[in-house]
C-alpha positions in Angstrom: 38.7 -20.7 10.9 38.5 -20.8 7.0 40.2 -17.4 6.8 43.0 -18.4 9.1 43.9 -21.7 7.5 43.0 -20.8 3.9 41.7 -24.3 3.2 38.6 -26.2 2.2 36.7 -28.1 4.9 33.9 -30.6 5.3 31.2 -30.1 8.0 32.6 -32.9 10.1 36.1 -31.3 10.0 34.7 -28.0 11.1 32.7 -29.6 13.9 35.9 -31.1 15.3 38.1 -28.0 14.9 35.7 -25.2 15.9 35.1 -26.3 19.5 38.9 -26.6 20.1 40.2 -23.5 18.4 37.3 -21.1 18.6 35.3 -22.3 21.7 32.1 -22.8 19.7 29.9 -25.6 21.0 29.7 -28.5 18.6 25.9 -28.4 18.6 25.8 -24.9 17.2 28.6 -25.2 14.6 26.2 -26.3 11.8 23.8 -23.4 12.6 26.6 -20.8 12.7 28.1 -22.2 9.5 24.7 -22.1 7.7 24.2 -18.5 8.9 27.7 -17.5 7.5 26.8 -19.3 4.2 23.5 -17.4 4.0 25.3 -14.1 4.7 27.7 -14.8 1.9 30.7 -14.9 4.2 31.5 -18.6 3.6 31.2 -20.4 0.3 29.8 -23.9 -0.1 29.6 -26.5 -2.8 28.4 -30.0 -3.1 30.9 -32.4 -4.7 29.6 -35.9 -4.9 28.0 -36.8 -1.6 30.0 -34.3 0.4 29.6 -30.6 1.1 32.7 -28.4 1.2 33.1 -25.0 2.9 35.7 -22.3 2.3 36.2 -18.6 2.8 39.3 -16.8 1.5 40.3 -13.4 2.7 40.6 -12.1 -0.9 36.9 -12.6 -1.5 36.0 -10.6 1.5 38.5 -7.9 0.5 36.9 -7.7 -3.0 33.4 -7.6 -1.5 34.4 -4.6 0.8 36.0 -2.8 -2.1 32.9 -3.2 -4.3 30.7 -2.0 -1.4 33.1 1.0 -0.8 33.0 1.9 -4.5 29.2 1.6 -4.5 28.9 3.9 -1.5 31.3 6.4 -2.9 29.3 6.5 -6.2 26.0 7.0 -4.2 27.7 9.8 -2.2 28.9 11.5 -5.3 25.4 11.2 -6.8 23.8 12.6 -3.7 26.3 15.5 -3.5 25.5 16.4 -7.2 21.8 16.2 -6.4 22.2 18.4 -3.4 24.2 21.0 -5.4 21.5 21.0 -8.1 18.8 21.5 -5.5 20.8 24.4 -3.9 21.1 26.1 -7.3 17.4 25.6 -7.9 16.6 27.2 -4.5 18.8 30.2 -5.2 17.2 30.5 -8.7 13.7 30.4 -7.3 14.5 33.0 -4.6 15.1 35.5 -7.4 12.1 37.8 -7.6 10.7 36.7 -4.3 12.5 39.1 -2.1 10.5 40.4 0.8 9.2 43.8 -0.4 6.2 45.9 0.6 4.6 45.1 -2.8 5.0 41.4 -2.3 3.7 41.5 1.2 0.6 43.4 0.0 0.0 40.9 -2.8 0.3 38.0 -0.4 -2.2 39.7 1.9 -4.6 40.3 -1.0 -4.2 36.7 -2.1 -5.1 35.5 1.4 -8.2 37.8 1.5 -9.3 36.6 -1.9 -9.0 32.9 -0.9 -11.0 33.6 2.2 -13.7 35.3 0.2 -13.7 32.4 -2.2 -14.4 30.0 0.7 -17.2 32.2 2.0 -18.8 32.3 -1.5 -18.4 28.6 -1.8 -20.1 28.1 1.5 -23.0 30.4 0.5 -23.4 28.4 -2.8 -23.6 25.2 -0.8 -26.4 26.7 1.3 -28.5 27.2 -1.8 -27.5 23.9 -3.4 -30.9 22.4 -2.9 -32.4 25.0 -5.1 -30.0 24.3 -7.9 -31.9 23.2 -11.1 -29.2 20.5 -11.8 -29.5 19.1 -8.3 -33.3 19.1 -8.5 -33.2 17.3 -11.9 -30.8 14.8 -10.4 -33.1 14.2 -7.4 -36.1 13.7 -9.8 -34.1 11.2 -11.8 -33.1 9.3 -8.6 -36.7 9.4 -7.4 -37.9 8.0 -10.7 -35.4 5.1 -10.6 -36.3 4.3 -7.0 -40.1 4.4 -7.8 -39.5 2.0 -10.8 -37.5 -0.3 -8.5 -40.2 -0.3 -5.8 -42.9 -1.1 -8.4 -40.7 -3.9 -9.9 -40.4 -5.5 -6.4 -44.1 -5.0 -5.8 -44.8 -6.8 -9.1 -42.4 -9.6 -8.1 -44.3 -10.0 -4.8 -47.6 -10.2 -6.6 -46.2 -12.8 -9.0 -44.9 -15.0 -6.2 -48.2 -14.7 -4.3 -50.1 -15.7 -7.5 -47.7 -18.7 -8.1 -48.1 -19.8 -4.4 -51.9 -19.6 -4.7 -52.0 -21.7 -7.8 -49.2 -24.2 -6.8 -50.2 -24.8 -3.1 -53.8 -23.5 -2.9 -53.0 -21.0 -0.1 -55.3 -18.1 0.6 -53.9 -14.6 -0.1 -54.4 -13.5 3.5 -52.5 -16.5 4.8 -49.5 -15.7 2.5 -49.5 -12.1 3.5 -49.5 -13.0 7.2 -46.8 -15.7 6.8 -44.4 -13.5 5.0 -45.2 -10.2 6.7 -46.7 -8.6 3.6 -48.9 -5.6 4.4 -52.5 -5.9 3.3 -52.4 -2.5 1.6 -49.4 -3.3 -0.6 -49.8 -1.7 -4.0 -47.9 0.0 -6.8 -46.5 3.6 -6.3 -48.1 6.1 -8.6 
């Protein structure tokens, strides 16, 4: 509508003209117009209390030209990149021709990799005897023992506080909180 008449319109004008000329229901004109504005196909501006809408063919033509130039630039860039990659492939193929010596070296490499995996698996079997692993386990055990004794100390402190504060018997506190009778520090 705006292209055909090359004019500026208000919403009420478009709502009157669109159903007659384009067969658009008057209820959906505002939605369609907003969609065209959002897509950048129709321009809008507020002047005073009115909104004006327009779309000139020259703007669409310039937008298409810009898009075409952008796509041509991307195509040229991609073509250059493809050419560079082709040259790189050709360059890397030099010295990698299939020869008997190369096949033998590849076979030897595969065998060495397999042997490496076997040796690694064997080392993992004996990992528990590794002095570093044993030292790490001892350190972990020491930290765990200190933590257990710290919690035991905390339990004894709370039991002592409860006995003084509330006058409870130790056996009653143990039974109420599920504390074993033989709870003691770990040596």
